N, C-alpha and C positions, 0 to 999 in steps of 0.2 A: 755470838756467831750463829747460833741456831736460828735466831730471828732473821738474820740476813739471808740464810738459806731458804727459810720459809717465805720470805718476801719475794725472792727470786722465783720460787716454785709457784707462788700465787700469781705472779705476773705472767709466767708462762701459760698457766691454765686460763687466765682471763683473756689473754691475747689470742690464744688458740681457739677458744670458744667464740670470741667475737669474729675472728677471721673466718670461721666456718660459716657464719651468717653472711659475711662480706662475700665469700666465694659463691654462695648460693644466689644472693640478690644482686651482686655487682659483676661477678665473673661468669655467670651463666652455668654454674655447677648445679647438680641435682639437689632437690630439697633434702635428700638423705644426708647431706653434709651437716644439717642442723642437729642430727642425733648425737654424734660425738661432740658437737658444739655445746649442746645442753649439758651433757655429762661433764665436759671440761669446765663449764661455768659453775656447776655444782661443786666440783673439786676445788675450784678457786675459792668459793665461799667457805668451804670447810677448812682449807689450809689457812686462810686469813684469820680464822678464829683461834689459831694456834700461836699467833704472834705474842711474844712476851710483853704484854702491856695491860695495865689495869683498866684502861679506858679504850673502848672500841674506836672512838673518834681519833685518838692519838695513833693507834695502829693503822687506821685507814689513811691518815695524813702522811705518815712515814711511808706507807705503801705507795702513795702517789709519786714520790720521787723515784722509787725503784721502777714503777710502771713506765715512766717516761723513758728511762734508759733502756729498759727491756724492749719497749716498742721500737726504739731505734735499732736495737740489735735484730729484732724480727724483720725490720725493713731491709737490713743488710743481708741476713742469713736466708730468709724465706722469699722475700720479694726481689732480691738481687738488685737493690738500689742502695748506693752508698750514701750514708748520712753526710751532710756538708758540715763545715766548721761551725755554723750556727746551731745545728742540731746537737753537735758534740758539746758546745759551750752550754747550751740550755740543759742538756742531760747532766752535765757536771754540777751546775747550779742546783738542779733538782736533787741530786744525790747528796750534796752538802746539806741541803735543807732537811732531807730525810734523816741524815745522821744526827743533826742537831735535835730533831724531834724525838728520835728513838733513843738516843744516848745521853741527852741532856740530863743534868742532875735534877732531881725532883725533891721538893720539900717533903719531909716525913709527915704522914697523917697520924696524929696520935692522940 
């Protein structure tokens, strides 16, 4: 459960950090938006290292599925655009993949 919460938190920080740059470069906001964006991206990296996984690549792969779903939530909550059914189906598939990667049984190393 802790890993799921951390994955969600990491996704929030990454999306917020990237959106700060999007706002500056695509929405005409001031370059000062990049300052909290950089901080947010640093927090993203720190949180992602706390995922309960022996291998970084596996943590990053599981994170990918959560990122897809969180991005669509951002689309709805911040950008005020409703995801369509294909967005929702894609996010569900991504989350199933993330769960398989994160929760799948692993052979003991011994």
